C-alpha angles and dihedrals in degrees: 000000000000121000122203121194112226100175146311121255121234090263092053102257116142122241106206140164111234125171096339095315130104103226134196111209089341096309118114111253106167142349096210143029123246119203110237089232089064096041116108091223097045097132094057092043093052091045090054099036110020095183095052114120100169140026126217102193103302094342119103115214132193121227093265093047091047090051091054091046093047092051091049092048091050091049091050091049091049091051091049093047090055094048125093089249091054092049091049091050092053091048091049091049092049090052092050091047090052093048092048091049089054090056100253113133 
């Protein structure tokens, strides 16, 4: 599993992307980025971290950091999609979609 360093926090903990998760000191924090402009608490975020453009869970990221995280998340998703587990998941989802379309719940 590839690990991509995004940044270090002020207290020295690493923010990394590992296996499709944005992790803080090795613990999963978020699986996606939320633009600050769409975050419900954007005013408080921008007051605390004015250069933040995205949030990953409780982690504010600048534009450059978000770009690194987004690229690593996309690479992890591409690797998963090509794996046997990713293929099985897509087949399972297609089967459930078909069953739901036929009216079976």
